[in-house]
NUMAR-241831 format. One record per residue (C-alpha): x, y, z. Coordinates in steps of 0.2 Angstrom, whole numbers, plus 5000, padded with zeros to 4 digits. Layout:
XYZ/...
//
This chain:
522957315432/524257375420/525457415434/525257235440/525757165423/527357265422/527857215440/527557035435/528557045419/529957125430/529856985442/529956855428/531356945420/532356945436/532056765439/532656725422/534156825424/534456735441/534256565434/535456605419/536756665431/536556515443/536756395428/538256485422/539056475439/538656285441/539456255423/540956345429/540956245446/541056085436/542356155424/543356205439/543256035446/543855955430/545256085429/545856045447/545855855443/546855885427/548055995436/548255865450/548655735437/549955845429/550755895446/550855705450/551655665434/552955815436/553355745454/553655575446/554855645433/555755745447/555955585457/556655495442/557855635439/558455625457/558655435456/559655455440/560755585447/561055485463/561555335452/562555435440/561355375427/561355385408/561555565402/560255535389/558955475401/559355615413/559155745398/557455665393/556855675411/557355855412/556455895396/554855805401/554855895418/555056065409/553656015397/552555965411/552856125421/552456225405/550856125402/550356165420/550656355418/549756355401/548256255408/548056375423/548256535411/546956465398/545756415411/545756595419/545756675402/544256565396/543256605412/543556795411/543056795392/541456695395/540956795410/541156955400/540156885386/538756825397/538756995406/538557085390/537156965385/536256985401/536357175400/537557195415/539057255406/
//
């Protein structure tokens, strides 16, 4: 009877761990979707800035407007790179924290 109780606790512990891992992965699935949406918005805005810059160059536009468009494009590119790096770093940090909490690291 004691052996049966031990196996039951191991089973329940394994199911709790599996549930925790599944919830963690689902959370990151939704965070990944939000990240992808945010990134797409920034890439779209960057394309618009490049298009504006091209139109200004073709029309020999105002130097101040061209400079502003270049700065905005550079800012958006940096923001996309920062967003990607932050997302990857946050994912790795939380994964390592959870693994320690689950006793897997």
